[in-house]
VMD Tcl script that draws the C-alpha trace (Angstrom):
set ca {
  {-10.95 -64.13 1.58}
  {-14.03 -62.64 3.24}
  {-17.53 -62.92 1.83}
  {-17.60 -59.14 1.34}
  {-14.51 -59.21 -0.89}
  {-16.06 -62.00 -3.02}
  {-19.28 -60.07 -3.46}
  {-20.31 -59.78 -7.13}
  {-20.08 -56.39 -8.81}
  {-23.17 -54.23 -8.51}
  {-25.16 -54.04 -11.70}
  {-27.63 -51.69 -13.31}
  {-29.98 -52.32 -16.21}
  {-29.02 -48.82 -17.40}
  {-25.23 -49.10 -17.49}
  {-22.31 -51.24 -18.56}
  {-18.61 -51.13 -17.76}
  {-16.14 -50.21 -20.54}
  {-12.74 -48.63 -21.03}
  {-12.99 -44.86 -20.70}
  {-11.42 -42.07 -22.72}
  {-11.49 -39.93 -19.54}
  {-9.76 -42.27 -17.07}
  {-9.30 -46.03 -16.82}
  {-12.70 -47.66 -16.89}
  {-16.08 -46.02 -16.81}
  {-19.80 -46.70 -16.94}
  {-21.68 -46.19 -20.19}
  {-25.39 -46.05 -20.93}
  {-26.45 -49.50 -22.12}
  {-29.67 -47.95 -23.46}
  {-31.22 -44.49 -23.62}
  {-31.70 -43.12 -20.09}
  {-34.46 -40.58 -19.40}
  {-33.69 -37.52 -17.26}
  {-34.32 -38.14 -13.55}
  {-33.69 -41.90 -13.71}
  {-31.93 -43.52 -10.74}
  {-29.18 -45.31 -12.65}
  {-27.17 -47.08 -9.96}
  {-26.74 -46.95 -6.20}
  {-23.33 -45.93 -4.86}
  {-22.59 -48.60 -2.26}
  {-19.88 -49.16 0.32}
  {-19.00 -49.22 3.97}
  {-20.66 -46.73 6.33}
  {-17.88 -45.17 8.42}
  {-17.51 -42.40 11.00}
  {-16.03 -39.02 10.08}
  {-12.93 -39.88 12.16}
  {-12.43 -43.11 10.21}
  {-13.04 -41.23 6.97}
  {-10.26 -38.75 7.83}
  {-7.89 -41.59 8.80}
  {-8.52 -43.34 5.46}
  {-8.02 -40.09 3.55}
  {-4.65 -39.55 5.25}
  {-3.60 -43.10 4.29}
  {-4.77 -42.53 0.70}
  {-2.73 -39.32 0.46}
  {0.37 -41.03 1.87}
  {0.03 -43.88 -0.64}
  {-0.49 -41.44 -3.51}
  {2.62 -39.45 -2.52}
  {4.67 -42.67 -2.46}
  {3.26 -43.67 -5.84}
  {1.55 -46.74 -4.35}
  {-2.03 -45.68 -5.01}
  {-4.17 -44.41 -7.82}
  {-5.11 -41.23 -5.96}
  {-8.82 -41.87 -6.49}
  {-11.28 -40.73 -3.84}
  {-14.29 -42.96 -3.22}
  {-15.69 -41.47 -0.01}
  {-19.09 -39.77 -0.08}
  {-20.46 -37.63 2.71}
  {-23.67 -39.12 4.11}
  {-24.43 -36.75 6.99}
  {-22.70 -34.85 9.84}
  {-21.55 -38.09 11.52}
  {-21.01 -40.61 8.76}
  {-19.50 -41.07 5.32}
  {-19.69 -43.89 2.81}
  {-16.45 -45.51 1.63}
  {-17.20 -46.91 -1.82}
  {-13.68 -48.15 -2.59}
  {-14.77 -51.80 -2.69}
  {-14.09 -53.53 -6.01}
  {-17.70 -54.70 -6.19}
  {-19.04 -51.10 -6.10}
  {-19.36 -50.54 -9.84}
  {-20.67 -46.99 -9.32}
  {-17.20 -45.96 -8.08}
  {-16.01 -46.19 -11.68}
  {-18.19 -43.31 -12.89}
  {-15.73 -40.62 -13.93}
  {-15.76 -36.92 -13.16}
  {-16.69 -34.39 -15.80}
  {-16.94 -30.62 -15.50}
  {-20.12 -30.97 -17.60}
  {-21.52 -34.20 -16.16}
  {-24.73 -35.83 -17.31}
  {-25.47 -37.33 -13.87}
  {-25.54 -36.18 -10.27}
  {-25.29 -37.88 -6.92}
  {-28.41 -37.72 -4.81}
  {-28.91 -38.67 -1.16}
  {-32.23 -40.43 -0.69}
  {-33.09 -41.75 2.79}
  {-29.48 -42.44 3.76}
  {-28.55 -43.95 0.40}
  {-26.62 -42.42 -2.48}
  {-27.96 -42.76 -5.99}
  {-26.46 -41.67 -9.28}
  {-29.26 -40.04 -11.27}
  {-29.50 -38.75 -14.82}
  {-29.58 -34.93 -14.95}
  {-30.73 -34.98 -18.56}
  {-31.62 -37.54 -21.21}
  {-28.55 -39.68 -21.87}
  {-28.03 -41.42 -25.21}
  {-27.16 -45.10 -25.47}
  {-23.37 -45.51 -25.49}
  {-22.68 -42.16 -23.76}
  {-20.28 -42.27 -20.82}
  {-21.92 -41.55 -17.47}
  {-20.19 -38.72 -15.59}
  {-20.82 -36.36 -12.72}
  {-19.14 -33.44 -10.96}
  {-17.29 -34.94 -7.99}
  {-17.69 -31.62 -6.16}
  {-14.19 -31.56 -4.66}
  {-13.23 -28.57 -2.56}
  {-10.64 -26.07 -3.73}
  {-8.13 -26.73 -0.89}
  {-6.24 -29.52 -2.71}
  {-7.13 -28.75 -6.31}
  {-3.61 -29.29 -7.70}
  {-3.73 -32.92 -6.48}
  {-6.69 -33.75 -8.73}
  {-6.07 -33.07 -12.43}
  {-9.14 -33.37 -14.64}
  {-9.12 -35.25 -17.93}
  {-12.71 -34.67 -19.04}
  {-11.74 -32.31 -21.88}
  {-15.05 -30.46 -21.95}
  {-15.35 -26.80 -22.95}
  {-15.89 -25.75 -19.31}
  {-13.00 -27.84 -17.92}
  {-10.61 -25.87 -15.75}
  {-8.03 -28.70 -15.79}
  {-8.68 -29.82 -12.21}
  {-11.46 -31.71 -10.44}
  {-13.11 -28.96 -8.43}
  {-16.77 -28.29 -7.69}
  {-18.45 -26.04 -10.25}
  {-18.99 -23.37 -7.58}
  {-15.24 -23.25 -6.85}
  {-13.77 -23.31 -10.38}
  {-13.49 -19.53 -10.47}
  {-10.95 -19.80 -7.63}
  {-8.82 -22.23 -9.65}
  {-8.99 -19.95 -12.70}
  {-7.83 -17.07 -10.49}
  {-4.84 -19.12 -9.24}
  {-3.97 -20.19 -12.78}
  {-4.05 -16.59 -14.03}
  {-1.78 -15.53 -11.13}
  {0.62 -18.40 -11.94}
  {0.68 -17.34 -15.61}
  {1.45 -13.73 -14.64}
  {4.35 -14.91 -12.46}
  {5.77 -16.98 -15.31}
  {5.38 -14.05 -17.73}
  {7.25 -11.71 -15.35}
  {10.13 -14.19 -15.02}
  {10.67 -14.41 -18.77}
}
mol new
graphics top color blue
foreach p $ca { graphics top sphere $p radius 0.5 }
foreach p [lrange $ca 0 end-1] q [lrange $ca 1 end] { graphics top cylinder $p $q radius 0.2 }
display resetview
């Protein structure tokens, strides 16, 4: 076992790990968090875009076989590099998506921080919009259950496209019956 795999989980004075009603485990505010607070750094392995694409292809293959959880942990850093946060010690990877998140990811000098977008109450689950593109929307169902949820994990700016597809699907079903 390598030293990296034995690394202790990252911690934050603002958050604690608990079971989530959205998906699996999640991070929750351990105390009230003021808007703008850097809650936890999203850590991982810095990789090239080519390596990022190779890992994504492997993840998709595993998900199709039923061998993986289908979760995506890769963040874009810049035009050349991404950050693979899939390591078990990266606690920030457990922050769930929500269509009405209370946090956002922020790139600060080559590092990724999860920051509070608004005041967050103690005990509230920490969430953010994963910002996924629309190209593979059906592969990423959303479980956030918020009023603005479109049913799939897609960036806020692209949700109208998913709604358009869903309306077209509903019209096709209606015509068949």
